[in-house]
C-alpha positions as CSV (number, residue, x, y, z in Angstrom):
1,M,-20.7,258.5,-131.9
2,S,-23.8,260.3,-130.9
3,D,-24.2,261.7,-127.4
4,I,-26.9,260.1,-125.4
5,V,-28.8,262.3,-123.0
6,I,-30.8,260.6,-120.3
7,I,-33.5,262.8,-118.9
8,M,-34.8,261.8,-115.5
9,K,-38.2,262.6,-114.2
10,K,-38.4,265.4,-111.7
11,D,-39.9,265.2,-108.2
12,I,-40.1,261.4,-108.0
13,H,-36.8,260.6,-106.5
14,P,-36.2,260.7,-102.7
15,K,-33.7,263.1,-101.3
16,Y,-30.2,261.5,-101.0
17,Y,-28.1,262.2,-97.9
18,N,-24.4,261.9,-98.4
19,K,-23.7,261.9,-94.7
20,A,-26.5,259.8,-93.2
21,S,-25.6,258.7,-89.7
22,V,-26.0,255.1,-88.6
23,K,-26.3,254.0,-85.0
24,C,-26.0,250.3,-84.0
25,A,-27.3,248.7,-80.8
26,C,-23.7,247.8,-79.9
27,G,-23.0,251.6,-79.6
28,R,-21.0,252.1,-82.7
29,S,-22.0,254.9,-85.1
30,F,-20.7,255.7,-88.6
31,V,-21.6,257.7,-91.7
32,V,-22.9,256.3,-95.0
33,G,-24.9,257.6,-98.0
34,S,-28.6,256.9,-97.8
35,T,-32.1,258.1,-98.6
36,K,-32.7,258.3,-94.9
37,E,-31.0,260.9,-92.7
38,F,-30.7,258.7,-89.6
39,I,-30.6,254.9,-89.4
40,E,-30.8,252.7,-86.3
41,T,-29.8,249.1,-86.7
42,E,-29.4,246.1,-84.4
43,V,-26.4,244.6,-86.0
44,C,-23.4,246.2,-87.8
45,F,-20.1,244.9,-89.2
46,Q,-18.5,245.3,-85.8
47,C,-20.9,243.1,-83.9
48,H,-22.2,240.7,-86.6
49,P,-21.1,237.0,-85.9
50,F,-20.0,236.6,-89.5
51,Y,-17.4,239.4,-89.3
52,T,-16.4,238.8,-85.6
53,K,-16.0,235.1,-86.1
54,Q,-18.1,234.4,-83.0
55,E,-21.0,232.1,-83.4
56,N,-24.1,232.4,-81.2
57,V,-25.6,229.0,-80.7
58,I,-29.3,228.8,-80.1
59,D,-30.2,225.9,-77.8
60,T,-33.4,224.8,-79.4
61,L,-33.2,221.3,-77.9
62,G,-33.0,222.7,-74.5
63,R,-36.2,224.7,-75.1
64,V,-38.1,221.6,-76.1
65,Q,-36.9,219.8,-73.0
66,K,-38.0,222.7,-70.8
67,F,-41.4,222.7,-72.4
68,K,-41.8,218.9,-71.9
69,E,-40.8,219.3,-68.2
70,R,-43.4,222.1,-67.7
71,L,-46.0,220.0,-69.4
72,S,-45.2,216.9,-67.2
73,K,-45.4,219.0,-64.0
74,K,-48.8,220.4,-64.9
75,K,-51.5,218.7,-62.9
76,V,-54.1,216.8,-64.9
77,S,-57.5,217.6,-63.5
78,K,-60.5,215.6,-64.5
79,K,-63.9,217.2,-64.3
80,R,-66.5,215.4,-62.3
81,P,-69.7,214.6,-64.1
82,V,-72.6,216.7,-62.9
83,S,-75.4,214.5,-61.6
């Protein structure tokens, strides 16, 4: 077998950080490998509903009802014709 040598282009690849720190909005921080030195995220494996088995239900029906209530409370004003 012949030895295959792969030559990569120089100066086009971003710097890779083996110990990039990640900070989540829940307060947890951990270390990963990344091309960014510091990462801030909103959801991690400790607080994501898929991993915690907790489901956050969004009440979209309640929002529509609240909107209709506000709309019905709004006074209907008719403009008087200018004579």
